C-alpha positions in Angstrom: 22.3 -10.5 4.8 22.3 -14.1 5.6 21.7 -17.1 3.6 18.2 -18.4 4.0 17.7 -22.1 2.7 14.7 -23.1 0.4 11.4 -22.7 1.9 9.0 -25.5 1.9 5.1 -25.7 3.0 3.3 -22.2 3.7 6.7 -20.5 4.1 7.0 -21.5 0.6 3.4 -20.7 -0.3 3.4 -17.4 1.2 6.8 -16.6 -0.7 5.4 -17.5 -4.2 2.1 -15.6 -3.6 4.5 -12.2 -2.9 6.1 -13.1 -5.9 3.0 -13.4 -8.3 2.1 -10.0 -7.1 5.2 -7.8 -8.0 4.9 -6.6 -11.5 7.7 -5.9 -13.3 5.9 -3.3 -15.8 4.7 -1.6 -12.5 8.1 -1.5 -10.7 9.9 -0.1 -13.9 7.3 2.9 -13.9 8.2 3.3 -10.6 12.1 3.4 -11.1 11.4 5.7 -13.8 9.4 8.4 -11.7 12.1 8.2 -9.1 14.6 8.6 -11.7 12.9 11.8 -13.3 12.7 13.3 -10.1 15.5 12.1 -8.3 18.0 12.6 -11.5 19.9 9.5 -10.7 21.0 6.7 -12.4 19.3 3.6 -11.7 20.7 0.4 -13.7 21.8 -2.1 -12.1 25.1 -2.6 -11.2 26.7 -4.6 -14.2 23.5 -4.4 -16.6 22.9 -2.6 -19.5 19.8 -3.6 -20.2 18.1 -1.8 -17.3 15.6 -3.6 -14.5 14.7 -7.1 -15.9 13.1 -8.7 -12.6 12.5 -8.1 -8.9 16.0 -8.9 -8.1 17.5 -6.1 -10.3 14.7 -3.8 -8.8 15.7 -4.5 -5.6 19.4 -4.0 -6.1 19.2 -0.7 -7.5 17.0 0.8 -4.2 18.5 -1.2 -1.6 21.0 1.0 0.1 18.2 3.8 0.2 20.2 6.4 -1.4 17.4 6.7 -4.2 14.5 6.6 -1.8 16.0 9.1 0.6 16.9 11.4 -2.7 12.9 10.8 -3.5 11.5 12.1 -0.3 13.8 15.1 0.2 12.6 16.1 -3.3 9.0 15.8 -2.6 9.7 17.4 0.8 12.7 19.6 0.9 14.6 18.4 4.8 13.3 15.4 5.7 16.2 13.4 5.4 18.6 15.4 7.0 21.9 13.0 6.1 21.8 10.3 3.8 23.9 7.5 4.5 26.5 6.8 1.5 28.4 4.1 3.2 28.1 0.9 1.7 27.4 -1.1 5.3 24.4 -3.2 5.7 23.5 -1.0 8.9 23.9 2.5 6.9 21.8 1.3 4.2 18.7 -0.3 6.7 19.0 3.1 7.9 18.2 4.8 5.3 15.5 3.2 4.4 14.0 3.4 8.0 14.4 7.2 7.4 12.5 6.9 3.9 10.0 5.2 5.8 9.7 8.1 8.3 9.7 10.4 5.9 6.7 8.8 3.9 4.7 9.3 7.4 5.7 12.7 7.8 4.5 13.1 3.9 1.0 11.6 4.7 1.1 8.4 4.0 -0.8 5.5 6.3 0.9 3.1 7.4 -0.8 0.4 5.6 0.8 1.8 2.6 4.7 1.3 3.8 6.6 -1.6 3.5 9.2 -3.0 6.3 12.8 -2.3 5.8 13.8 -6.3 5.3 10.9 -6.6 2.6 13.3 -4.8 0.8 16.7 -5.2 2.1 15.9 -9.2 2.2 14.1 -8.6 -1.4 10.9 -10.5 0.0 7.8 -8.7 -0.6 8.9 -6.6 -3.2 5.0 -5.6 -4.4 4.9 -3.6 -1.0 7.5 -1.5 -2.2 6.4 -0.6 -5.6 2.8 -0.1 -3.8 4.9 2.0 -1.6 6.3 4.1 -4.3 2.2 4.5 -6.2 0.9 5.4 -2.7 4.0 8.0 -2.7 3.1 10.0 -5.9 -0.8 10.3 -5.5 -0.1 11.9 -2.3 2.9 14.4 -4.6 -0.3 14.8 -7.1 -2.0 15.6 -3.9 0.4 18.1 -2.8 0.2 19.6 -6.3 4.5 18.7 -6.6 5.3 20.6 -9.9 7.6 17.7 -11.2 6.5 14.2 -12.5 4.0 12.4 -10.8 2.5 8.5 -10.7 -0.3 7.0 -8.8 -4.0 7.9 -8.3 -4.4 11.5 -6.3 -5.0 11.2 -3.0 -8.8 12.1 -2.5 -9.3 15.1 -0.3 -11.5 15.0 2.9 -15.2 15.7 2.5 -16.2 16.5 5.9 -19.8 16.3 6.7 -21.5 18.4 9.2 -25.5 17.9 10.0 -27.1 19.5 12.5 -28.9 17.7 15.5 -32.2 18.1 13.7 -31.3 16.1 10.9 -29.7 13.5 12.9 -32.9 13.0 14.8 -34.8 12.6 11.0 -32.6 10.3 10.5 -33.8 8.1 13.5 -37.1 8.0 12.0 -36.2 6.2 9.0 -36.7 2.5 8.7 -33.6 0.9 7.6 -33.5 -0.6 4.2 -32.7 -4.5 5.7 -36.1 -4.2 8.1 -38.2 -3.7 5.0 -41.2 -2.6 6.7 -42.1 -2.4 10.7 -43.4 -6.2 10.3 -40.0 -7.5 9.2 -38.1 -5.3 12.3 -39.6 -7.7 14.9 -40.0 -11.5 15.1 -44.1 -11.5 15.0 -45.0 -13.9 12.3 -42.1 -15.5 11.7 -41.6 -19.3 11.9 -39.7 -19.9 15.4 -36.2 -21.2 15.5 -35.6 -24.9 15.7 -39.2 -25.5 14.5 -39.0 -28.3 11.5 -40.2 -27.1 7.9 -43.5 -27.9 7.3 -43.9 -29.3 3.6 -47.9 -29.7 2.6 -49.0 -30.8 -0.7 -50.8 -28.9 -3.3 -54.3 -28.2 -2.2 -54.1 -28.3 1.3 
């Protein structure tokens, strides 16, 4: 990863906002879920205390192996070959395959993160959000292992008859209030001065 110098101005404000959105408790819950599903050791290298901050969180998931294994457990065969070589382009490829797998599993684009968010440790809260969204989709698909997050709602499509739709056109909208309010009749014309009259006149 290329060295990034100190941020100033708007860049610094954006960086601080992204850091403030990161919740270490949620990140630990997300990692515990990944560990329970994949049975992988997700302790940061050289640490016996587990994940302590967002840098530890990023270092654990940065190579993409745990994430690819996770999506393969949720939907077998999604990632055909997980790269284990410790080369930046191979690790990035793992992350890209995980994100494609998430889309195939049913996640929306806004639930995903960018590869650089994780690889360059920028917007790490988006990775936590993505994992929780993936857990919610697993609940919807009745995954038989452990899950996290809120279950994604099932579609509740309504089909109205033509007569019912025509009846809806006869109802006056609440913002109108009445038939009179639906037009400009009786309203003060635009630009007219306000009349302030003393009491009794």
